[in-house]
N, C-alpha and C positions, 0 to 999 in steps of 0.2 A: 504494500500500500504506500502511495507516494506521500511525501511530507508536504505540509502547507504551513504558511506563516500568516497570522491574522493580527492586525492592529485593532484594538477594541477601545472605544471610549464609553465610559459609564457615567451618566449624569443623574443627579438627585442628591439625597442625603447619603453620601458614601465616604465622607471624611470624618474621622473621629468615632467611627462605629465598628471598627475592626474589619473593614472591608479588604484592606491590603493583606493582612494575615490570612483572612479567609481565602482570598484568591491564591495566595502562596501555597496554602495547605491543599487546596483543590487541585492546583496544577501538579503538586508533588504526588498526590494520590493517583492522578491519571498518568503520571510519567511524562508530563509536558515540560518543555523548556521555555524560557522567556523572562519577562520582567513585569513588575507592576509598580506604579507610583502615583503620587498626588501631584496635581497642578491646579492652577486657578479654575479650570473648567470642571474638575471632578477627579476621576481616577482614569488613568490610561494603562492599558495592558497590551503587551505583545506576547503572543503565545505561538509555539511551534511544535508540530508533531503530526501524527497521522490525521488525515482530514476527518475521519469518523470520530476520533477522540477529541479533536478540537470542537466538533459540533456538540459532543457530550459535555465538554467543558462549558460552552456558551449556555446550554440549557440548564446545567446545574448552577451556574453562576446566578441566574435569575431565580431559580426555584429554591435554592438553599442559602440565600443571602443572610447575613447576620440579623438578629432580631431588630436592631435599631436602624438598619438600612432601609431607605426608601428609594428604589430604583425607578427613575422616571423615563430614561431613554438609554438604549444600548445601540451603538452603531459599530459595525464591523467592516474592515477593509482588508482585502486579500493582498498579501505581499509575496515576494519571492523568498523561499526559505534560505537560511544562511548556515544551517548546521550548528547553531548555537547549542550549548549544553548547560544544564542547570537552570534554576529559576531564582531570580533575585528580586529584592525590593529596592527600587531605584530611589535616589535622593529626590526630595520634593522639588518641583520646578516652579519658578516664579515667572512673571511676564504673561502678557496676553490678558484678554478680558476675563474677569472672574465670573464663573458660572457655578462654582461649587456651593452647595447648600450646607448650612450649619445645623447640627442636630440640637434639639431642645435638651435641657437637663432631664435626666432620667433616673427613676427610683432605683435603689440598690437591688441588684439581681440576686437570685437564689444562691448562686455559687459564692458570691461575696458574703452573703448573710451566714452561710455555713462556716466560712473562715472566721467571721466576726465572733461566732459562738464557740469556736474550737480552741480549747486551752493549749493544744499542741501546735497551733498555727502561729507564725510570727506576727500575724496581723490580728491576733485575738484581742477583741475589745478596742481595736483601733478605729477612731471615729471617722477616718477618711479613706477607708478601704474602697476601691473601685476597680473596674476593669474595662475592657473594650465594649462591654455590653451594658454598662451603667455608669452613673456618676455625673459630675458637672460637665457641661459643654458650653451652652450659650452664655451663661453668666461669667465664664472665665475667659472667653475668647476675645482677644484684642484685634486679631487680624486673620486673614487666610493666606496661604494654605494652613489648614489646621495642624500645626506642629507645636511641640512644647514651647519653643521660644516665642510663639505668638499667643501664649496664654498667661494667666496670672500664676501658673506653676513654674514659670521660667526661673524664678529665684531659688527654687528648691532643686539642688543637684542630686541626681539619683545615686543612692548607695550601690555598692557592688551587686548585692542580691537583686535589687530592683532593676538595675541595668541589665543583669543577666536575663531576667524575665522579659524585659522590654525588647531585647534583641533575639530572643528565642522564638522562631516561627511556630513551634509547637505549643507555646505558652499562651494562656488566655489573656495575658497582658502584653502580648507582642504589639509594639507600637501603640500602646494605650497611653495617651499623652499625659493624663493626670496621675499616672502610677506613682505610688509612694508607699512608705511604711513608717513605723515609729522612729526608725533610725535616720530618716532623711526627709520626712514630709512635715506638713503642718502639725501644730500642737495646740491643745486646749489650754485655757486659763479661766479662772473664775475671779472676776474683779468686783470691787465695791464701786460705789458711785464716783469715787475720786480716782479710780483707775488703779488702785492698789490690789495686788494679787492675794487671794486667800490661800492659806496653807492647806495641804492635803489634796486628795484627788478632786479635780474640778467637777467631774460628773457626779460623784457621790455628794459633793458639797452643794451643787445646784439642786439635786433631787431632795436633799434634806431641807434645804431652805424653801423649796416649793411646798413640801409637806408641812412646814411650819407656818405657811400662809404668806410667804413673800412673793413678790412679783419679780420674775427673772427675765431679762432680755437675752434671747438666744440667737446667735448668729447662724443663719441658715445658708441655703444656696444662693438666694437672690436678695438677701437683706436680713434685717433683724426682725425677730418676732418678740412679742411679749407673752410670757407664759405665766399661768397661775393654776392652782389646783382646782379643777372644774367642779369638784364636790364641795368646795369651801365657799360658803356665802360671803364671809368677810373678805376673803382674798379676791373674789371676782368683783365684789362691790368696790373694793379699793382700786382695782385695775380700771374699772369703768369710770370712777370719779377722776382718777389721775389722767386718764386718756381723754377725758371730756367727751365720752361717748355714752350718752344717757340711755339709749334704748336699743340701738342697732345690735342685732345678735352677734355673738362671738362664735368663731369656729372652735371645734373640739377635735383634738387628735387622740386616737385610741391605738392600742398596741397592735390589734389585728382585727380580722373580720368578726371573730366572736365578740370582741369588745364593741364593735359597731352594732351587732345584732342585739347586744344587751341594752343599748340605748334607744335603738330605732327599729322600725319594721324595714327590712331590707329585701328587695326582690332581686332575682338573678341579674337583671340589667344593671341595677345599682351596685351589686357586688362586683360586677365586671368593671364598672367605672372606678370604684374605690380601689381595687387591686391592680388597675392598669399601670403600666410604667409611667404614666403622666401624673398619677397620684393627685387628682384635683380634690378640692372640697366638694362633697356631694350633699345636696340638700335632701334630707330624709324625713320620713314621718316619725316623730318622736313618740316613744312609749310613755304612757302616763307614769309608769313606775321607774323611769330613768333616774339614776342616782346622780343628778346634775343640779347644781345650785340654781335657784330661781333667776338670778341676774344674768345667767349665761345667755338666755334667749327669751326675754320677757314678751308676753302677749303673742307667742308664736308656737304653733303646733309642730313646726319643722325644726330640725337641728342640722347645722352644717358640720359634717364629719369628714375627717381625712385620716389616712393611715400614714405611718412614718415613711419618708422617702429618702432620708439620708441615714448612714450608719449612726450619726450622732443622735438623731431622733429615736432610732431603735433602742440605743443604749439608755437614753434618758427616760423613755417610757418604761423600760424594764426596771430601772432604778426606782422610779416613782411608784409603779405598780397600780396606777389608776389613770383615768383620762385627765388630760390637761387642756385648759384653754390655750390656744395658740393663735394669736391675732397679729395683724401687721404692726410692726414697730414704728409707730408714728403717733402724733397727736391728730385728732380728727381733721380730715381734709388735706393733710400734708402728705407728700409722697413717703414711701417706706424708707427708713434709714438704712444705708448699706456701707458707708464708710465708717471705720472704727472710731476715729476722733469725733466725727459728726454724731454717731450713735450715743457716745457718752454725754455729749453736750445736749442733744435734743431729747434723749430719753432719760436723762438723769433725774428728772422730776417724776418719772413714772415707775421705773424699775428700781428695785432695791439692790439687785445684783446683775452682773453681766457674764454670761457664759460665752466666751469669745474664742476665736482661733486666728491664726496669722496667714491664712490663704486669702488674698485680696479678692473682692467681688468686683468685676469690671462693669457689669450691667445689672441694675436692680430689677427684680422681677417678683411681683406679688404672686401669691397662690392663685390658681385658677379655680373657678366655681362653676358647677354644672348641676342640672336637674335631669331626671329621666322623664321623657315624654313618649309614651307608646313604645317603650323599649329602646328608644334612641336617645342619644346625648343631646341635651338642649343647653348650650353654653351660656352662662350669664357673665362670666369674666374669663377671657382667654389670655393666659399669661404663662407662668412657669409650667413647663412640661409640654406646652403647645408651641409657643413662639420660640424661634422664628421660622418654624416649619411653614413653607409657603403653601398657599392654596393654588392648586392647579386649575386653570380655567380653560374652557374649550376654544376661546377666541384669543388670538395673539394681540398683544399691545403693540401697535405699529411705532409708538414713541414711548420713551421712558416717562413714567408718571409718578408724581408725588401727590398723594391725597392727604390733606391736612386734618381731616376728621372734624369732630364737633367740640363742644366745650366740656360736657360732663362725660364721665367714664371714657376719657379720651384714649384713642389709639390713632396712629397714623398708618399709612400704607404706601409702600413703594411697589411699582409694578413694571415688569419688562418681559418680553417674550410671552410665554404662557403662564407666568408666575405672578401672584400677588403676595407680597410679603407684609402681612398685617402685624403690626408691632405688638409687643407685650403691653399690658395695662399700664398707662401713664398716670391716670387719676383725673381730677377735675382741674381744668386750666383756669384756676382762679387765684393763683399766687405765683410769685417769681420762681420759687423752687420747682414747682411742677412744670412751669413753662420751660425752665432750663433743662429739665429732664426730657421734655419733648424735643427741643432743638438739638441736644446732645444725642438723643436716640436717632433722630433723622440722619445726623452726620455719621454715626456708627453703622447704620444700615446701608447708607450710601457706599461706605468703604467696603463693608463685608460682601455686598452683592453687586458691586460695580454698577450702580444706578446713578445716572446723571440726568436729573429731571429736566425734561423739555416742556412738559405740561404739568401745571400745578392746579389741582382741584381743591375747591374750598366751599364752605357753607356760605349761604347768602347773608347770614346775620352779620351786620357790620361791626358789632362790638365783641364778637368772639375773638379771643387772642389768636386762635388758629387762623382765622380769616385775616386778621391784621398781619400775621406772619407771612401769609401767602402774598398779600398785596404789596409787601415791601421787598419781595424778591425781584431781582433784575434778570433780564435775559430769558424769561420763561413765558410761555403762553398760559394765561389764567383761564380757568374753567369753573364758573360758579354753578353749584349744584344745589337745588332746593332740598331742604332737610328731609322731607318725607319721600320725595323721589329717591333720595339716597337710601332711605330705609328699604323701599321696595326693590331697588336695584341690588342692594346687599342680599336680599332674600333670593333674587334671581341668580346672582352670581354664586351664592351658597349652593344652589341646586343645579348650576350649570345650564340654566335656561335663559334665552334672550328675551322672552316675552313675545307679543304683548300679553298682559294679564290684567285682571282686576286686582289692584293693590290696595290692601287695607293697612293703613299705617296709623296705629293708635299709640300715642305717647304723651309726655308731659307738655312739651312745647317745642316749636320749631318756627323759624322765620318763614312766613308765607310769601308766595309770589305777589300777593296784593298788599304786603306790608303789615298785615295783621298776624296774630299768633295762631298758627295751626296746631293740630294735634289729634284730630279725630277724622282722618281723611280716607276717602275712597278715590283712588286714581285709576285711570286707564293708562297703563304705563308699559314701556319696554325699556331697554337699557339706555336708549338715546334720549327719550323725552317722555312727557306725561301730559295728561289733561285731568283737571280736577273734576271728577264725576259726581262727587257727593261729599258730605261732611256732617258731623254732629252740629246741632243747632248752636248758634253763636251766643255767648253771653259775655258780660264784662268781667274783667279780672281786677277787682277793686284793690287799688294799692300796688298793682304790678307785682314785683317780686315778693312783697309782703303777703300776697294771697297764696304763694307757694308755701311759705313758712307757716301760715295760719289758715288751714282749710276751712275754718268757720266763715271766712270771708267769701269763699266760693259757695258755701251754703247760702249766704245772704244773697249772692248774685243769682244762683239757680232758683232759690225759693221765690225771689222777686219776679223772675222770668216766668216760672211755672204758674204762679198765682196772680199774674198781672199786677204786681205791686202790693197785693193784699196778703202779706205774709201771715200765716197762722201764728199769732203771737204767743200761743200757749206752748209752742214747741220748746223743748228743753235747751236746744242750741241757742235760741233767742235769749232765754233767761240767763244762760251762762255768760253771754257776751253783751248783756243789755247796755252797759255803759258806753259801748262803741257801735252798737248795732245800727242805729239810725244814720250815723255818720258814714259808715261803710255802705249801707244800703243806698244812700244818696250818691256816693261815688259810683256804685253799680248802675244807677239810673242815668248817670251823666254820660253823654257821648264823647265828652272831651277829657274827662278826668281819669278814665280807665281805658286800657287797651282791650280790644275785643279778642275773644279766643274761642276756638272750636275744640279745645283740648279734651281728650278722653280722660287723661290723667287728672285734670281738674274736676271733671264730673265725679270720678271716684272719690276725690277729696271731699266734695260737697256731701255726697251720700254718707261718707265716713263720719263727718261732723254731725249731720242730721241724726244719725243713729247713736251718737255719743261715743264713738270709737276714738276719735282724735280731733281735737280743736286746733292743736299746734303740733308741728313735727320737729323732730330732732335730726332726722336724716332724710335724704331725698327719696320720695316714694313711700314713706312710712305709713301714711294714712291708707293708701291702696293695699299695701302689704297686709296690714292688720285687718282691713275689710275682707280680704280673701281668707285670712285665717279664721275670721268670725263666721263666714258663710257655712251653712250646713250642706255638705256635698251630696246628701241623699235627697235634697229637695229638688223636685222636677218642675214646679210651677214657674211661670215666667211672666213678668209684667209686660203688658202690651205697649208698644211704642210705634207711632206712625212713621212711615217713610213717605215723604211727599216731595212736591216740586219736581225739578228735573224736566225741563221743557226742550222742545226742538231747537230753541235758540241758544242752547248751551248752558242754561242755568243749572247749577248742581242740585242733586237730590239733598234733602235735609232729613237727618235721622233724629227722631224726637226725644231728645234728652229731657225736655219738660215733662213729657208723659211719664217717664221713668221716675222723676222726682215726685210728681203728684202721687203716683202709686205707692212710693215709699212712705210718704206722709199719711196716706189713707190707711195703710196697714199698721203704721205706728200708732195712729189714733185708735185703731180697732184692737190694740193690745197684742198684735201678732209678735212672737218672739223675734228678737233682732237677728239671730242666725238664719231664720227663714227669710226675713226681709232681705238680708245681704245676698242670700242665694238667689232669690227671685230677681233681684237687680242684675246680678251677673247673667242669669239666664235670659232676662229681657234684653240686655244689650247684645248678647249673642244672637238672639232671634231677630232683632232689628238689623244687625249687621248682615245676616243671611238674606233678609228681605231686600236690603239695599243692593246686595250683590246680584240677587235675582233680577232686580230692575235694570241694573247695568248690563247684565247678560242679555236681557230682552232687547236692549238698545244696540248692543255691539256684537252679540254672538259669542263673546268670550266665555270659555268654560273653565279656565284656570284662575285660582285666587291665590295671591301671595300675602301671607300674614306677617307683619313686622312691626317694630316699635316696642318700647319698653313695657307697655301695658300687657303685651303678650308674653311676658315672663310669668304672668298670672296663669297657673296651670288650670284652674277651674274655668276661667274665661276661654282659654285656648282650647281645652278639651271640648267644651260645649259648642264653641264656634266651629271647630273642625268637624265634629260629629254631625252637626246640622247641615253644614255645607256639603259634606259627602252624601248625606241622605238626599239632598236635592240635586245630586249628580255632578257636583263640582269636583275638579281635581285640585287638591290643596297643597300648596308649598309652604313649608315652615323651615325654620333655621335648624341646622345641625352642626355647622362648622364655625360660624361666628355668632355672637350674641344678637338677639333681636333688638336690644337696647342700643344706645348711642355708641357703644363700642364697635358696632358693626358698620357705622356710618362711613368710616374711611374706606372700607372695601367697596361700598356702594358708590362713593364718589369716584374711586379709581375705575370701576366698571363703566360708569357713565362717561368719564373722560376717554376711556379706550374706545367705547362704541362711537362716540362723536368723531374721534380721530379716524376710525375706520370708514365712517360715512362720508368723510370729506374727499373731494377729488385728489388724486395723487399729484 
């Protein structure tokens, strides 16, 4: 059989995941000669041997790739054989356009966990054990190609034992860039607030202090967390007070799946999410008997639970022997602390002790958050474990794009070729530190993925810092994208569909094309453009941003609209806010003193206040979250709401929020329990949404509906809406790769910019 030589290029996530040693071992197993190496484009391979064996090699390379590898494309070119012998790993090559993709940080694998627990192993209880199949990646990468000098491990010279593993093709740590051990790698320390090291074992000391009720800052993969004993009411209350986080639920870390089952009802899909290499926080149904302090998740039937994802977490949970609160290391609304000196300064008023190490973090990354919807992942925050893995899209971007995202739950997105690189969670762009994190993140992604933006997409809101950033850039083409069109486009891109669809975008607020505040929208949309086909009835938002912080103001506006100004004064919400009610009601009646809004989120706020759930909020979306938690999921009745308007001259349909508010008040007056009223409101909005989609279908013939916007994080509303749409014969698109909230906006902006670029004449 004749020899053949083949040059192979492998693109995707193939650096830092053990791909070169895998190829080396595969070629050795098949008796093939050649070489493998990294370059800015990915992995290059030259393989020589019998033609049939080379074909087996190519098939096995795709089928048996390492667990963290994501192969996107393999191209092969036939060459003349040279008679080369042996197979080598070639030095990494620089130069050329960077196409290589960086792996997300990945939870400790089973092999490393076995070593961690083996007293005979030299890495027994070493908090930084890792291999080619697990450990830090994105948060330590400074540049590509992904080699040790381009990571924050560069300062740690490998000892002889680690170097032997690193250079042994048969070893699991062959070319594992973060490889280390107690003799040569990072080390732990337990510090007090003044930075003085405590005596004794840092892990045992941290665990003892947690059990004594202290708050401990723990340096993780992408930043600092704040930890407390989840069963200790005083400890959790102290953490909540110091962090200035009054009500927003804390996440809890448990040692294993049995620990999760002890606190929550966990179905198979949720188990798979908890135990996946991404290790997100998973929102689960809390058991009434869960041994968790009340302040962990007040007014919430759900609990955010995650499993350990670093060796340090595994060791700490084993030492403590019970669940711990593990929440972002920040004061509310600030970005997570990730630099050591910064953490001591910023968290010194919150944490009693600091469990630190000396491996630098290059990129901060918060924990990801997901829910299960119909057995699929519904992301709410896409960050550590997910970013920067790109989203493959079926339509190429003809020009490099930067999408600057929205204001809240901010992400940005860079796009080129068939890839959209959605960033890790940045936070709310409302202070300098978060804005700096955004601009530094854009620069880092541009370097890593060789994107030089030619088109910059941005929100239409002139006061968003992300919009101002875009408008100040020189030498680029600007592409303004309406907020709710971006939501629908994100859902389309998430599902790999170009549209057109009926897009339902329900959220808190977004700058409308007419200058008002939108948020309860039905759009006829594709990636390139949209038409506003309908929306929730419009009411005033008395006091502007004050109405977001104080939902009773929205109750005043909606009650005034629903009852033509004759607000039922016996309602408790009026009595609770009597001293300011008339002043705010007058603002709502004024066409000049209040901005108009069609926001679905503000309608949820109003109903929450009317039912006595929440007159003021301490975090964004709190009133709607607690209204969902109040609702009885067994209740099937729905309040009727008219869907009217919508004429041949293009006037949009109106969805009757006033009808829903009147029905809420009537049932409240009749003594109907609040959980039933909350459920009937959810069901009524779902029914009205379906009726509006039917009217749009009658006018357009469109059969597909895309659901997006932060309101569709609400599983009760999402389930009722999807079920009813499907019953009426619609095909329904929902999110599964990016969040439906504003964290998905950047992907939608990029998809719109790409579609418009493709539509323009060459």
